[in-house]
matplotlib code that plots the C-alpha trace (Angstrom):
import matplotlib.pyplot as plt

x = [0.0, 1.1, -0.3, -0.7, -2.1, 0.6, 0.8, -2.7, -1.7, -0.1, 0.0, 2.6, 5.6, 6.4, 9.2, 12.6, 15.7, 18.8, 21.8, 25.0, 26.1, 29.4, 28.9, 31.2, 28.9, 29.7, 29.3, 30.7, 33.0, 32.5, 30.0, 32.5, 31.4, 33.8, 34.6, 33.0, 31.6, 31.6, 29.5, 30.7, 28.3, 28.8, 25.2, 25.7, 28.6, 29.1, 32.0, 34.1, 32.0, 30.3, 28.1, 28.9, 27.6, 29.1, 27.1, 29.1, 28.0, 29.7, 30.0, 32.4, 31.7, 29.5, 31.3, 30.4, 32.0, 33.4, 35.9, 36.1, 39.2, 39.8, 42.0, 41.4, 43.6, 43.0, 43.2, 39.5, 38.6, 35.8, 34.1, 31.2, 29.4, 26.6, 26.0, 29.7, 32.6, 34.6, 38.2, 41.0, 44.8, 46.3, 44.6, 43.5, 39.8, 38.4, 34.7, 34.0, 30.7, 28.5, 27.4, 24.0, 25.1, 28.2, 26.9, 27.1, 25.9, 26.9, 25.2, 24.1, 24.7, 25.1, 25.3, 26.9, 27.4, 29.5, 30.0, 33.5, 35.5, 37.4, 39.2, 40.5, 39.0, 37.0, 38.1, 36.1, 38.0, 38.3, 40.1, 38.4, 39.2, 36.7, 38.4, 41.6, 40.1, 40.2, 36.7, 35.4, 38.4, 36.2, 34.3, 34.5, 32.7, 29.8, 27.8, 24.1, 22.1, 20.0, 16.4, 15.1, 11.4, 9.3, 7.8, 4.1, 4.1, 6.6, 9.0, 8.8, 10.9, 10.6, 12.9, 12.2, 13.2, 16.4, 15.1, 16.5, 15.2, 14.9, 13.4, 10.0, 9.7, 11.0, 12.4, 13.8, 17.2, 15.8, 14.4, 10.8, 8.6, 7.7, 4.9, 5.1, 1.6, 1.2, 0.7, 2.4, 3.3, 3.4, 4.9, 8.7, 8.5, 6.7, 6.8, 10.5, 10.7, 7.6, 9.2, 6.7, 8.6, 9.7, 6.7, 3.0, 1.6, 3.2, 5.7, 6.3, 6.0, 2.3, 1.8, 3.9, 2.3, -1.1, 0.1, 1.4, -2.0, -3.6, -1.4, 0.7, 4.2, 5.7, 5.7, 6.7, 8.4, 8.4, 11.5, 12.8, 16.3, 16.9, 16.0, 18.2, 21.2, 20.5, 20.4, 20.2, 16.5, 15.5, 15.4, 18.4, 16.2, 14.4, 17.3, 20.7, 21.6, 18.3, 16.4, 18.7, 18.5, 14.7, 14.6, 17.0, 14.9, 11.7, 13.3, 14.5, 11.1, 9.3, 11.7, 11.2, 7.6, 8.7, 7.8, 9.8, 10.8, 10.7, 12.7, 11.4, 12.5, 9.2, 10.2, 13.3, 15.2, 14.8, 12.6, 9.9, 7.0, 5.9, 2.9, 1.4, 3.9, 3.1, 4.8, 7.1, 9.6, 13.1, 13.2, 11.9, 8.3, 6.4, 6.6, 9.0, 8.9, 12.4, 15.2, 17.8, 21.5, 22.6, 21.4, 19.7, 22.8, 24.3, 21.0, 21.0, 24.7, 24.2, 21.0, 22.7, 25.8, 23.6, 21.5, 23.8, 24.3, 20.5, 19.2, 15.7, 15.5, 14.2, 14.9, 12.3, 14.2, 11.7, 8.0, 6.2, 8.2, 6.3, 8.8, 6.1, 4.3, 7.3, 8.7, 7.3, 7.4, 7.1, 10.5, 12.1, 10.4, 11.7, 15.2, 15.1, 13.8, 16.6, 19.6, 18.9, 20.9, 19.3, 15.7, 13.3, 10.9, 12.7, 14.9, 17.3, 19.8, 18.2, 19.6, 18.4, 17.4, 20.6, 22.6, 20.9, 21.2, 24.9, 25.3, 23.7, 25.8, 29.0, 28.2, 28.3, 24.6, 23.0, 19.5, 16.4, 15.6, 12.1, 11.7, 8.4, 7.6, 6.1, 2.8, 3.3, 4.4, 1.1, 2.7, 5.0, 4.4, 8.1, 9.7, 11.3, 12.7, 14.4, 15.1, 18.4, 21.3, 21.9, 25.0, 23.3, 20.2, 17.9, 15.5, 11.8, 9.2, 7.0, 3.5, 1.0, -2.8, -5.8, -9.3, -8.7, -5.5, -5.4, -4.3, -6.9, -8.7, -8.1, -7.7, -4.8, -3.3, -3.4, -1.8, 0.9, 1.5, 1.3, 4.2, 6.4, 5.4, 6.4, 10.0, 10.6, 8.9, 6.1, 5.1, 2.2, 3.8, 0.6, -3.0, -6.0, -9.2, -10.9, -14.4, -14.1, -15.0, -12.9, -14.6, -11.8, -8.9, -10.8, -10.4, -6.8, -6.0, -7.8, -5.8, -2.5, -3.4, -4.3, -0.7, 1.1, 2.1, 2.6, 0.7, 0.6, -2.3, -2.0, -1.9, -1.6, -2.4, -5.5, -6.6, -9.9, -10.3, -11.7, -8.7, -5.9, -7.0, -6.6, -6.7, -7.3, -9.2, -6.8, -3.3, -4.5, -5.6, -9.3, -10.0, -12.0, -14.6, -11.9, -9.3, -11.6, -11.3, -7.5, -7.4, -10.0, -8.3, -4.8, -6.1, -7.3, -4.4, -1.6, -2.8]
y = [0.0, 3.6, 5.2, 3.3, 5.3, 7.6, 10.0, 9.5, 6.0, 6.6, 3.0, 2.0, 0.4, -3.2, -3.9, -4.2, -6.0, -4.1, -6.4, -6.7, -3.1, -1.5, 1.9, 4.6, 6.5, 9.9, 10.7, 13.9, 13.5, 15.7, 17.8, 19.1, 19.7, 18.4, 20.9, 18.3, 14.8, 12.0, 8.9, 6.1, 3.1, -0.1, -0.6, -3.8, -6.3, -9.3, -11.5, -8.9, -5.8, -3.5, -0.4, 2.4, 5.9, 8.9, 11.6, 14.8, 17.4, 20.8, 22.5, 25.2, 28.3, 27.9, 26.8, 27.2, 23.9, 20.8, 18.0, 14.9, 12.8, 9.4, 6.3, 2.6, 0.2, -3.0, -2.1, -1.3, 0.6, 3.0, 1.8, 4.2, 6.8, 9.3, 12.7, 13.6, 13.4, 10.4, 9.8, 7.6, 7.7, 4.6, 4.2, 7.9, 8.6, 12.0, 13.0, 16.5, 18.2, 18.2, 21.6, 21.2, 20.3, 22.4, 25.0, 23.5, 25.8, 25.6, 22.6, 21.3, 17.8, 16.2, 12.5, 10.7, 7.0, 4.7, 1.1, -0.4, -3.6, -5.4, -8.6, -10.2, -7.7, -4.5, -2.4, 0.7, 4.0, 6.0, 9.2, 11.8, 15.4, 18.0, 20.7, 19.8, 19.9, 16.6, 15.4, 13.3, 14.4, 14.5, 11.4, 7.9, 5.1, 3.7, 0.8, 1.2, -1.6, -3.5, -4.0, -7.5, -7.8, -10.1, -12.7, -13.2, -16.1, -19.0, -18.2, -20.2, -23.3, -23.8, -22.9, -21.3, -23.1, -22.1, -21.0, -20.7, -20.6, -23.7, -23.1, -21.5, -22.5, -21.5, -24.6, -25.5, -27.0, -30.5, -29.3, -29.3, -26.6, -23.9, -21.3, -18.1, -17.6, -15.0, -11.4, -8.0, -6.5, -2.7, -0.2, -0.3, 2.0, 4.9, 4.9, 5.6, 8.5, 10.1, 9.8, 7.6, 4.3, 1.4, -0.9, -0.1, -2.3, -5.3, -7.7, -9.9, -13.7, -13.6, -11.2, -13.3, -16.6, -15.1, -14.7, -18.3, -19.5, -18.3, -20.9, -18.2, -19.2, -15.8, -12.3, -9.3, -6.5, -3.0, -1.0, 2.6, 3.3, 6.4, 4.7, 1.7, 4.0, 6.2, 9.5, 12.7, 13.4, 10.2, 10.2, 8.2, 5.9, 4.8, 4.7, 3.1, 0.4, 0.5, 0.1, -2.6, -4.6, -4.3, -5.7, -8.5, -9.4, -9.5, -11.6, -14.1, -14.2, -14.7, -17.6, -19.1, -19.7, -21.4, -18.4, -16.8, -13.1, -10.9, -7.7, -5.0, -1.4, 0.6, 4.3, 6.0, 9.3, 11.6, 14.6, 13.9, 16.3, 15.1, 13.1, 10.9, 12.2, 10.9, 13.8, 16.7, 15.8, 14.8, 12.4, 8.9, 9.8, 8.4, 6.0, 7.5, 6.4, 4.7, 4.0, 6.7, 6.3, 8.3, 5.9, 2.8, 1.0, 1.5, 0.3, -2.9, -3.5, -3.3, -5.4, -8.0, -8.1, -8.5, -11.4, -13.0, -16.0, -16.5, -18.2, -18.1, -14.4, -13.0, -9.5, -7.4, -4.6, -1.8, -1.7, -0.2, 1.5, 3.9, 5.6, 5.2, 8.1, 10.4, 9.3, 10.1, 6.5, 3.0, 2.2, 5.0, 3.8, 0.2, 1.5, 3.6, 0.7, -1.6, 0.8, 3.8, 7.0, 10.2, 9.3, 11.7, 13.4, 12.3, 14.9, 12.7, 10.2, 6.8, 3.4, 0.8, -2.7, -4.0, -1.7, -3.1, -6.8, -6.2, -4.5, -7.4, -10.0, -8.0, -8.1, -11.9, -12.5, -15.2, -14.7, -14.8, -11.4, -10.2, -7.4, -5.6, -4.1, -0.8, 0.9, 0.2, -3.4, -4.0, -4.1, -7.0, -6.8, -6.2, -7.7, -10.6, -8.3, -6.0, -8.7, -7.8, -10.3, -12.3, -14.5, -16.4, -17.2, -16.3, -13.7, -13.7, -11.5, -9.5, -8.3, -6.2, -6.3, -4.6, -4.3, -0.8, -1.6, -1.6, -5.2, -6.7, -9.3, -12.8, -11.7, -9.4, -12.1, -14.6, -12.2, -10.6, -12.7, -16.2, -15.7, -14.4, -17.3, -19.7, -18.6, -17.4, -17.7, -15.2, -13.8, -11.4, -9.5, -7.5, -8.5, -6.7, -4.7, -1.7, -3.1, -4.6, -7.9, -10.6, -11.3, -9.9, -11.5, -14.8, -14.5, -13.6, -16.5, -19.0, -17.9, -18.1, -21.4, -23.0, -22.2, -23.0, -19.4, -17.3, -14.4, -12.2, -10.1, -6.5, -5.8, -7.3, -4.0, -2.8, -0.1, 0.7, -2.2, 0.2, 2.6, 0.2, -2.3, -4.2, -7.9, -7.7, -5.8, -6.8, -8.3, -11.6, -12.2, -11.5, -10.9, -8.2, -9.2, -8.7, -10.6, -13.6, -14.5, -14.8, -16.5, -19.1, -19.7, -20.1, -22.7, -24.8, -24.5, -24.4, -26.8]
z = [0.0, -0.6, 2.5, 5.7, 8.6, 9.9, 12.8, 13.8, 15.0, 18.3, 19.4, 22.0, 20.3, 21.2, 23.7, 22.1, 23.4, 22.4, 21.9, 19.9, 19.4, 20.4, 22.0, 23.3, 25.7, 27.0, 30.7, 32.1, 35.1, 38.2, 36.4, 33.9, 30.3, 27.6, 24.7, 22.4, 22.8, 20.2, 20.5, 18.2, 17.7, 15.7, 14.6, 12.7, 12.1, 9.9, 8.7, 6.9, 7.2, 9.7, 9.9, 12.4, 13.3, 15.0, 16.9, 17.5, 20.1, 20.0, 23.4, 22.2, 20.3, 17.2, 14.1, 10.4, 9.4, 11.2, 10.7, 12.9, 13.1, 14.7, 14.1, 13.6, 15.6, 13.6, 9.9, 9.4, 6.3, 5.5, 2.2, 1.9, 4.1, 4.4, 6.0, 5.8, 3.3, 4.5, 3.8, 5.1, 5.0, 6.6, 10.0, 10.2, 9.3, 8.6, 8.3, 7.0, 6.9, 3.8, 2.5, 4.2, 7.7, 8.3, 10.8, 14.4, 17.1, 20.7, 22.2, 18.8, 17.6, 14.2, 13.1, 10.3, 9.4, 7.2, 6.1, 6.7, 6.3, 9.0, 9.8, 13.0, 15.4, 15.2, 18.1, 18.7, 18.4, 21.7, 20.7, 18.6, 17.6, 16.3, 14.4, 16.2, 19.7, 21.7, 22.6, 25.5, 27.7, 30.8, 30.0, 31.3, 29.5, 31.5, 30.1, 29.9, 31.4, 28.8, 29.8, 29.6, 28.6, 30.7, 28.3, 28.4, 25.9, 25.7, 22.8, 19.6, 19.2, 15.4, 12.5, 9.2, 6.0, 4.1, 0.7, -2.8, -6.3, -8.4, -11.8, -11.3, -7.6, -4.2, -2.6, 0.8, 1.5, 0.7, -2.7, -1.6, -3.2, -0.6, -1.1, 0.9, 2.4, 5.1, 6.1, 6.1, 9.5, 8.8, 11.2, 10.8, 7.8, 9.4, 13.3, 13.6, 11.1, 12.7, 16.1, 17.8, 18.2, 16.0, 15.6, 15.4, 18.1, 19.9, 18.3, 21.3, 21.3, 21.8, 18.9, 16.5, 17.7, 16.8, 13.2, 13.1, 14.5, 11.3, 9.6, 8.0, 7.1, 6.0, 7.4, 5.3, 7.3, 5.8, 6.7, 6.5, 5.2, 7.2, 10.4, 9.6, 8.8, 11.8, 9.9, 11.9, 11.2, 13.1, 16.9, 18.2, 20.3, 17.1, 14.6, 14.0, 16.4, 18.2, 15.0, 13.6, 16.8, 16.9, 13.3, 14.1, 17.2, 15.1, 12.4, 15.0, 16.6, 13.2, 12.4, 15.8, 14.9, 11.7, 9.4, 6.6, 7.3, 4.2, 4.7, 2.5, 1.8, 2.0, 2.5, 1.2, 0.8, -2.2, -3.0, -5.6, -6.3, -9.7, -10.8, -8.0, -5.4, -1.9, -0.2, -0.9, 1.8, 0.9, 3.9, 4.0, 5.0, 2.1, -0.9, -3.5, -7.2, -7.1, -4.6, -4.2, -5.1, -2.0, 0.7, -0.7, -1.8, 1.7, 3.3, 1.3, 1.8, 5.5, 5.5, 3.3, 5.6, 8.6, 7.3, 4.8, 7.0, 7.4, 4.3, 5.7, 5.3, 2.0, 0.7, -1.1, -2.9, -3.0, -2.1, -5.0, -7.8, -10.0, -12.3, -15.0, -13.4, -13.9, -17.3, -20.7, -22.0, -20.6, -22.1, -20.1, -17.0, -17.3, -18.1, -15.0, -13.0, -14.0, -14.6, -12.3, -12.8, -14.0, -14.7, -16.6, -14.2, -11.0, -9.4, -7.4, -8.6, -8.7, -7.7, -10.2, -9.3, -10.9, -8.6, -5.6, -6.6, -7.2, -3.8, -2.0, -3.8, -3.2, 0.5, 0.3, 0.6, -1.5, 0.0, -2.2, -3.7, -4.6, -7.1, -7.9, -11.2, -12.3, -11.4, -7.7, -8.4, -10.3, -13.8, -14.6, -18.4, -19.2, -16.0, -17.9, -20.6, -18.0, -15.3, -13.6, -13.8, -10.6, -10.3, -7.5, -9.6, -6.7, -8.1, -7.6, -9.3, -6.8, -7.6, -5.7, -6.3, -4.8, -6.1, -7.3, -9.3, -13.1, -13.4, -11.1, -13.3, -14.4, -18.0, -17.0, -14.7, -17.6, -20.1, -17.9, -14.8, -16.2, -18.6, -15.7, -13.5, -16.3, -16.0, -12.4, -9.0, -8.5, -5.1, -4.5, -1.7, -1.0, -1.8, -0.4, -0.9, 0.6, 0.9, 4.4, 2.7, 1.0, -2.3, -4.4, -2.4, -2.7, -6.5, -6.2, -3.9, -6.1, -9.2, -7.3, -5.7, -9.0, -10.1, -6.9, -6.3, -3.2, -1.6, 1.6, 2.8, 3.7, 6.7, 10.2, 11.9, 13.8, 11.3, 9.6, 7.1, 4.5, 4.6, 5.6, 4.7, 8.0, 8.6, 12.4, 15.0, 17.8, 18.1, 19.5, 15.9, 15.8, 12.1, 10.5, 8.0, 5.3, 7.3, 7.9, 4.2, 4.4, 7.8, 6.8, 3.5, 5.0, 7.5, 4.5, 2.1, 4.7, 7.5]

ax = plt.figure().add_subplot(projection="3d")
ax.plot(x, y, z, "-o")
ax.set_aspect("equal")
plt.show()
């Protein structure tokens, strides 16, 4: 969906266990205030790579530009970064402000982040200089206790299947065909960037078990790239390490109930004010027509590095591309979709689907990758012609369909979806209707069932089923009239 309910939904976020980050906290000794403080956080780490962020606070006179210096002790290398110009000479790293975040008033803070490589060990830097002034000189690291949530439901003890593509099917490690039949769990794309939390509603063991009790075997998890990367416009408690650990925790919980987690980029950076714009904001506060070259490759490199050793996790590159609303021709739209770059009608540099596939594979991840087509993933008419190249051979076509879409009839499915499904696996990542009933999704599910294909209902959130649409009226799994259709069907086809 393009527009899930946003700031009007002030539901309490689910409890999150924060683990696995390296943090240099700043605590002033004896009431003294350092000239500057720097908090360095490793927000994610994998075999040969890691993601880190720095938050700089200036307690000196206001400055019109800043430069942060620090050193690595174990041969780490900065590979790409954001919100600063990053450079490295030997072990010395320098981050210099961008044109838009140079002024730093007294008491003001700025954040920046980067991806890096490491081997052996990844020791956290402890000495930092801001414009030549040593920071944290009156500070002593003090670990922050990690709260342990009290479980209200026994944790799951199952495992999710390791998946890969074989011909036109998704199969498990033993080669048995596996359909993804489940739900979307919205919230991670909008709560964090709006400053209300990370999830919309609970995601504890009881809440995830309720999904499994519907006989779902997959949960699609929409994400926000600015929250994952911990950019400065996101509250620290909802971004960076906190956000990543919350996602990791939810993925582990979904898998513990035997379900496949699908990690999907829903909202991204880049200002678009053209045809069908969802917002005029440059930040990741709505659906944009295409991923951005500035941050999306870093997002997927980090996600891929984080989950590359988990073959149960599936990656969905970009929620609902719509470059066709900006370009003059369909050919231009498909070229933009695959190749990115400077696309007609889109004012920011675009990351194409091939760029993102390449980045994921370069991070060492062989996970299954889903890719939606044009027209909000409702048009797959030229998906095969523009299909990106994947050395792992693990690409899946993703499709979205609602009763109000253009391609929402059997005749369209027969003419445009069937040829795709004859060559690659096809997953309907979102199906739904805005009627508070299930007559339309019943038709969709039958067509997909007859061909052994996959589908997931939008959405497992307690919204108004006519505007969401919402599958449930509470997080124990009580279905709406619309949701009852999906629940009853899953319990028949996926007993």
